[in-house]
Structure formats: C-alpha cells, structure tokens
N, C-alpha and C positions, 0 to 999 in steps of 0.2 A: 359285364351282364348289368343292365340297368335294373333297378328295382321293379319296375312294372313288367320286364321280362323274366323277372325271377317268379314274380307272382302268378304270371301266365304260363309258366312252364310246367312240365311233368317232373315227378321225382327222379326219373331216368335222366333227362336233360339237365338237371341240376347236378346230379352225381356226375355225370360226363364232363360237365363244365368245371367242377371243383377238381376233378382228377386230372384233366389237361392242365388246369392252371398250377396245380402242385406239381405236376412233372416239369412245366415251363420253369417254375421259380427253382427247383432241385438243379435243373440244366445250368440255369443262371449262377447258382451257387458254385457248381462245380466248375465252371468256366473262370469264375472269379478266383477261386481256389487255385486252380491250375495256371492262371496268369500270375498271381501272387508267387506261387512256387517256382515258376519259370523265372521272374524277376529276381528272386532271392537266389536261385542256382547262378544265373549270370553275375550277380554282384560277388558272389562267393569266388567263381571262378576268374574273375577279373581282379581280384584283391592281389596286392603286391606282396602281402606279408607272407603267404604260404607258397612253398614252391609247387606241391602236389595238391591243390585243394581237392576236397572230397566232398560231393554232393549227396546228401542224405535225403531220401524221400519219406519224410516223417509223416506228411499230410496222409497218404494212402494207408500208412501203418496205423495212424490213429483213427481214421474213419473209414474201415475196410467195407462197412455196409453202404457207404454212399458211392463208393467206387467199385462195386461188385464187377459190373459189367467190363469195365477196363482192366481190372485185374485179372479176370477170367480170359479176356482176349490177350493180355499180355502172356499169361501162362501157356496159353495155346500156341502163341507165337513162338515161345522159346522150345515147346514140345516139337513143333514143326521144324524149327530150326536145327534141333538135336537130331531129329529123324532124317533131315535132309544130309548133315553130316555122316550119319551112319551109313546112308546111301552112297554117297560119295566115296567114303572109305572102302566099301565093299566093291564098288566098280573098279577103284585103283588096285585092289587086291586081285580082281579077277583079270585086270590088263596085265598085271605083272605075271600072273599065272600063265596067261596066253604066250607073252612074250618069252617065258622060260621053255615053254612047251615047243614054240615055233624055232627057238635056239637050239633045242635038243634034236629036232628033226633034220636041221640042215647039216 
C-alpha cells in the first residue's frame, strides 16, 4: 500500500490490508521453517555415521501456536487412520464369522 492510498483508505481497509500482510508473512515464515526442517531431516538421514537416524520434529514442538492448523490436521489424520484400521479389523472379524457359519452349514 502506497502512502497516498493509506491516507485515502478507511480504517476497515487499512485493517484488512494489515491483517492480510501479516497472514502472508506468517505463511512465508512457516514455509521457510518447513524447508529448513526438511533439509535438516535429509542431512540427518543421509549421514553415514548413524545406522538408524531419527528425525525429531522440534520446530512444531517449540512453536505449537504457529503450527496450530497443521498439528490439528495431522492429529485428525491420525484419528481417521485409526478409525479406518478399526473398521477394517471389524470387517475381517465379520468375514471370519461368516466363513465359520458357512462351514458349519455344509
């Protein structure tokens, strides 16, 4: 926003501009953090000194307020995955029961 645009704008327009710029800045910071973290994980995993290197996600642990959405999405994905596993296990149990019932009728 140019200075003359700022002075000709309403309070609502300026607030919207500042909010959108801060969101853009926050997204850029997140992207840079994730790129640096991925690079660090690649360097750790390509290291020849450790047989089983372990990647530790410290950035999201240190700055949970910055990654609230990603952490919530990740936990929802884990919850959906476990619910899917439960459903598959239930289907396998039902299939096995049906097989036993059909063998008993033969």
